[in-house]
C-alpha positions in Angstrom: 137.8 80.4 126.8 141.6 80.1 127.1 141.2 77.3 129.6 139.0 75.5 127.2 141.3 76.0 124.0 144.4 74.9 126.0 142.7 71.6 127.3 142.0 70.9 123.4 145.1 71.9 122.0 147.0 69.8 124.5 145.5 66.7 123.0 145.8 67.8 119.2 142.1 69.0 118.9 140.6 71.5 116.9 137.1 73.1 117.6 135.4 74.3 114.7 133.1 77.5 114.8 134.6 78.4 118.0 136.1 81.7 117.3 134.0 84.9 117.2 133.1 85.7 113.4 133.7 82.3 112.2 130.2 82.2 110.9 127.0 84.1 110.6 123.4 83.2 110.0 121.1 85.1 107.9 117.4 84.8 108.8 117.0 81.5 106.9 120.4 79.7 106.3 123.9 79.8 107.7 126.5 81.4 106.0 129.7 79.3 105.6 133.3 80.2 107.1 136.4 78.4 105.9 136.3 75.5 108.3 132.6 74.7 108.0 130.4 72.3 106.2 129.0 73.0 102.7 125.8 74.3 103.9 122.8 74.2 106.3 119.1 73.3 105.6 117.1 76.3 105.6 115.6 76.8 109.1 112.0 77.8 109.3 111.0 79.5 112.5 107.9 77.4 113.7 107.5 78.9 117.2 106.0 82.3 116.1 104.9 83.9 113.0 106.2 87.6 112.7 104.2 90.5 112.6 104.9 93.2 109.9 106.6 95.4 112.4 108.7 92.5 113.7 109.3 91.3 110.2 110.7 94.9 109.2 113.0 94.7 112.5 114.5 91.5 111.4 115.2 92.7 108.0 116.9 95.7 109.3 119.0 93.6 111.8 120.2 91.5 108.9 121.0 94.5 107.0 122.9 96.1 109.9 124.7 93.0 110.4 125.7 92.7 106.5 127.0 96.1 106.8 129.0 95.2 110.1 127.1 97.4 112.2 126.8 94.8 115.1 125.6 97.2 117.7 122.5 98.3 115.7 121.8 95.0 114.4 122.0 93.6 118.2 119.5 96.3 119.2 117.0 95.4 116.5 117.3 91.8 117.5 116.6 92.5 121.2 113.6 94.7 120.1 112.1 91.8 118.4 112.7 89.7 121.6 111.1 92.2 123.9 108.1 92.5 121.5 107.7 88.9 120.5 109.6 86.5 123.1 108.7 83.4 121.0 110.6 84.7 118.0 113.5 81.9 117.5 115.2 83.6 114.6 116.0 86.8 117.0 117.3 84.9 119.9 119.7 83.0 117.4 120.6 86.4 115.6 121.4 88.0 119.2 123.3 85.0 120.1 125.4 85.1 117.0 126.3 88.8 117.6 127.0 88.2 121.3 129.4 85.2 120.3 131.0 87.3 117.4 131.6 90.0 120.2 133.2 87.4 122.7 130.4 87.7 125.3 129.8 84.0 125.4 127.8 84.2 128.7 125.0 86.3 126.8 125.2 84.2 123.7 124.7 81.0 125.7 121.5 82.6 127.3 120.3 83.5 123.9 120.9 80.1 122.3 119.5 78.2 125.2 116.2 80.4 125.0 116.0 79.5 121.4 116.5 75.8 122.0 113.9 75.9 124.8 111.4 77.7 122.4 112.3 75.4 119.5 113.8 72.1 120.6 113.9 70.5 117.2 116.0 73.6 115.9 119.2 72.3 115.0 121.2 75.5 115.0 119.8 76.4 118.4 121.0 73.2 119.9 124.4 73.3 118.2 125.2 76.9 119.0 124.1 76.3 122.6 126.5 73.4 122.7 129.4 75.4 121.3 129.0 78.3 123.6 128.6 76.0 126.8 131.9 74.6 125.6 133.7 77.6 125.3 132.5 78.4 128.7 134.0 75.1 130.0 130.6 73.8 130.8 131.6 70.8 128.9 129.1 68.2 130.3 126.4 70.4 129.2 127.8 71.2 125.8 127.9 67.2 125.3 124.1 67.1 126.1 123.4 69.9 123.8 125.4 68.5 121.0 123.8 65.3 121.3 120.4 66.9 121.1 121.6 68.5 117.9 122.7 65.2 116.5 119.3 63.8 117.2 118.0 66.3 114.9 120.8 66.0 112.2 122.9 62.8 113.0 125.4 63.3 110.0 126.4 67.0 110.6 130.1 67.5 110.4 130.7 70.2 112.8 128.4 68.7 115.6 130.3 65.3 115.3 133.7 67.2 115.4 133.0 69.4 118.5 131.3 66.5 120.3 134.5 64.5 119.8 136.5 67.1 121.0 134.2 67.6 124.1 134.5 64.1 125.1 138.2 64.2 124.9 138.2 67.3 127.0 136.7 65.2 129.7 139.2 62.5 129.0 136.7 60.1 127.5 138.5 59.2 124.4 136.5 55.9 124.0 133.1 57.9 124.0 134.9 60.6 121.4 136.0 57.9 119.1 132.9 57.1 116.9 132.2 60.9 116.6 135.8 61.7 115.5 135.6 58.8 112.9 132.2 60.0 111.7 133.5 63.5 111.1 136.4 62.1 109.1 134.1 60.0 107.2 131.8 63.0 106.3 134.6 65.1 105.3 137.6 63.1 104.6 139.6 66.1 103.3 139.2 68.1 106.4 142.5 68.9 108.1 140.9 69.7 111.6 138.8 66.4 111.6 142.0 64.4 110.7 143.7 66.4 113.7 141.0 65.7 116.0 140.8 62.0 115.1 144.7 62.0 115.6 144.2 63.4 119.2 141.7 60.8 119.9 144.0 58.0 118.8 146.9 59.3 120.8 144.6 59.6 124.1 143.9 55.9 123.4 147.7 54.9 123.0 147.2 54.1 119.2 150.1 56.1 118.2 150.8 54.5 114.8 147.1 55.5 113.9 147.6 59.1 115.6 150.8 59.6 113.4 149.0 58.7 110.2 146.2 61.1 110.9 148.5 64.0 111.8 150.4 63.4 108.6 147.1 63.3 106.5 146.1 66.7 108.4 149.5 68.2 107.7 148.9 67.5 103.9 145.4 69.4 104.2 146.1 72.2 106.4 149.3 74.1 108.1 149.7 72.5 111.6 150.0 74.7 114.3 152.5 74.6 117.4 150.4 72.6 119.7 149.4 70.1 117.0 153.1 69.6 115.8 154.1 69.1 119.5 151.4 66.4 119.7 152.7 64.6 116.5 156.1 64.9 118.1 155.0 63.1 121.2 153.2 60.3 119.2 156.6 59.9 117.2 158.5 59.6 120.3 156.3 56.9 121.6 156.8 55.0 118.5 160.5 55.4 118.9 160.9 57.2 115.7 163.1 59.8 117.0 164.5 61.0 113.7 161.0 62.0 112.5 160.3 63.4 115.9 163.4 65.7 115.8 162.5 66.9 112.4 158.9 67.7 113.5 160.2 69.5 116.5 162.7 71.6 114.2 159.8 72.6 112.3 157.9 73.5 115.4 161.0 75.4 116.8 161.3 77.5 113.7 157.7 78.5 113.7 157.2 79.0 117.7 160.1 78.0 120.1 158.9 77.0 123.5 160.3 75.3 126.6 158.2 72.1 125.8 159.6 72.1 122.1 163.1 72.5 123.2 162.7 69.9 126.1 161.2 67.3 123.5 164.0 68.0 121.2 166.4 67.3 124.0 164.7 64.1 124.5 164.8 63.2 120.8 168.6 64.2 120.7 169.2 62.0 123.8 167.5 58.8 122.4 169.7 59.4 119.3 172.7 59.4 121.3 173.6 63.0 120.5 174.1 63.9 124.2 175.7 67.2 124.0 173.0 68.6 121.7 170.5 67.1 124.1 172.0 68.8 127.0 172.1 72.1 125.0 168.3 71.7 124.3 167.3 71.0 127.9 169.4 74.1 128.7 167.8 76.3 126.4 164.2 75.2 127.8 165.4 76.1 131.2 166.8 79.4 130.2 163.2 80.2 128.5 161.3 79.0 131.6 163.1 78.1 134.9 159.9 76.6 136.0 159.6 74.0 133.4 160.7 71.1 135.6 160.9 68.4 132.9 164.0 70.1 131.3 165.7 70.3 134.6 165.2 66.4 134.8 166.9 66.3 131.2 169.8 68.3 132.3 170.1 66.1 135.3 169.9 62.7 133.4 172.6 64.0 130.8 174.9 65.0 133.4 174.5 61.8 135.4 175.4 60.0 132.2 178.4 62.0 131.7 179.4 61.1 135.4 179.0 57.4 134.9 180.9 57.5 131.6 183.6 59.0 133.2 183.9 55.9 135.7 182.4 58.0 138.2 185.3 60.3 138.2 183.6 63.6 137.0 182.1 64.5 140.5 181.4 67.9 139.2 178.9 66.5 136.5 177.4 64.5 139.5 177.0 67.5 141.7 175.5 69.5 138.8 173.1 66.7 138.0 171.9 66.3 141.4 171.6 70.2 141.6 169.2 70.0 138.4 167.2 67.0 139.8 166.7 68.7 143.3 165.5 71.9 141.4 163.0 70.0 139.7 161.6 68.6 142.8 161.4 71.9 144.2 159.0 72.8 141.4 157.2 69.4 141.3 157.9 67.1 144.3 155.8 64.2 143.0 158.1 62.5 140.8 159.1 59.0 142.3 161.9 58.3 139.6 163.7 61.7 140.3 163.4 61.1 144.0 164.9 57.7 143.6 167.9 59.3 141.4 168.7 61.8 144.0 168.7 59.2 146.6 170.8 56.9 144.7 173.4 59.6 143.3 173.1 62.6 145.8 174.8 60.9 148.8 
């Protein structure tokens, strides 16, 4: 799960319904969490009619879940599955609880069974896609989301999550229509705006990305990863003052090597070179393996050497040492190799 979330957050994406406990479903309709659509149409289990005993077990399962006793609720759902293996609602209930417990493998199996029994069941297809995405089985997740949207094309969550799945695969062109539709369906959704911003940024449409990030910020509190993505977009637009302000907010919330390194870059572009060096150094102090910050230190010191009319040889030596350290960490940096070759002799 952590790998999936990192991939999405790197592009400023938000996956709705992802975390355990975000949403539950009773036997006929979905209960809504704070980031969810306003409601689901009631779902009827067409695959099998429950017997009296099965119906009683389902009622007990829902009662236990309402009371927060997930273990007893799960036992009841599993008992129903054992006695009536075509009861879609039991597979969905069990899948929900496994998902709330963080057991995405078991949840995926239960949702897959529900989708196989009742292919036109939207919840079965959507939650199967969700758990597949959380398991980093993104291609399969996309197919499940597409099946869900074939049933309900204008579902907000399915459009949003499908866009994020395509972007995980570095396919922003395919992600675009679904991200746009999510915003059209719910223009006041911060996560939808942030997702669309991530798509625009991946396509190099930084003006549009910044606009969407700004609208998202008015609708929700941007987390560290989204603030970093917004700062990067502002940097591409050479709006370095706004980039620095965004990074200042980020550093106050959650300082990180990436945040300090980006701030160093913004300060350098604003010609505040001493401050740039300080931020690059702070990034290295926080994480000595963060090679972009070593590059920043090297470039700052090379500039100091050149501005001294090549008299400050100590600055040059320190610069080359920083750049060589960067290449030890990540050798595949053509521009840095060239700088070392030019000034390291």
